C-alpha positions in Angstrom: 107.0 -75.2 62.7 109.7 -72.7 63.0 111.2 -72.1 66.1 110.2 -68.5 66.2 106.4 -69.1 65.4 106.4 -72.4 68.3 107.5 -70.2 70.7 105.1 -67.3 70.3 102.6 -70.7 70.4 104.0 -71.9 73.5 103.8 -68.2 75.2 100.4 -67.3 74.0 99.3 -70.4 75.0 100.6 -69.6 78.6 99.1 -66.0 78.0 95.8 -68.1 77.6 96.6 -69.9 81.1 97.4 -67.1 82.9 93.7 -64.9 81.6 92.0 -67.9 82.9 93.6 -67.5 86.7 92.2 -64.1 86.1 89.5 -64.4 85.0 88.7 -66.9 87.9 89.8 -64.4 90.7 88.3 -61.4 89.1 84.8 -63.1 89.0 85.5 -64.3 92.7 86.2 -60.8 93.7 83.1 -59.4 91.5 80.8 -62.1 93.9 82.1 -60.5 96.7 82.4 -56.9 96.2 80.0 -55.9 92.9 82.7 -53.5 92.0 82.5 -51.6 88.4 86.2 -51.7 88.5 86.0 -55.3 88.9 83.8 -56.0 85.9 85.8 -53.7 83.7 89.0 -55.9 84.7 87.0 -59.1 84.4 85.4 -57.7 80.6 88.9 -56.6 79.8 90.7 -59.9 80.5 87.7 -62.0 78.9 88.4 -60.1 75.6 91.9 -60.6 75.9 91.6 -64.4 76.4 89.0 -64.3 72.8 92.3 -62.5 71.4 94.9 -65.0 72.9 92.9 -68.4 71.6 92.4 -66.4 68.1 96.1 -66.0 67.8 97.5 -69.7 69.2 94.7 -70.9 66.5 96.1 -68.7 64.3 99.9 -69.7 64.6 99.4 -72.9 64.9 97.0 -73.2 61.7 98.5 -70.2 59.4 101.7 -69.8 60.3 102.7 -70.6 56.6 100.7 -67.8 55.7 102.9 -65.4 58.0 105.9 -63.8 56.5 109.3 -65.4 58.4 110.4 -61.7 59.2 107.8 -61.2 61.6 108.3 -64.3 63.4 110.5 -62.0 66.2 108.0 -59.4 66.6 105.5 -62.0 67.3 108.0 -63.5 69.6 108.5 -60.3 71.4 104.8 -59.0 71.8 103.6 -62.5 73.4 106.6 -62.2 75.7 105.4 -58.2 76.3 101.8 -59.7 77.2 103.1 -62.4 78.8 105.4 -60.2 81.6 102.2 -57.7 81.5 99.9 -60.5 82.3 101.9 -61.8 85.3 102.7 -58.4 86.8 98.3 -57.7 87.2 98.5 -61.5 88.4 100.8 -60.5 91.1 98.9 -57.3 92.3 96.0 -58.8 92.5 97.2 -62.0 94.2 
């Protein structure tokens, strides 16, 4: 496995872990407040979790079908998403 695709897979796995934490926090907040905004955040986090889980699977199983020129961009996208999730987690906690 290429270094870039391995890095993208690891970062996407970190994103899955961050999303699980956000989902847990949003579920706790939703149980206390019943706010529609929190419901939206929970649904968004669940959909993003599904997307990242599929991404991890795709990188692990289908990396041979992805052109090597795309690898650095995939890492960049994963890093940007990770930074965004960390910021979201920071303001949530």
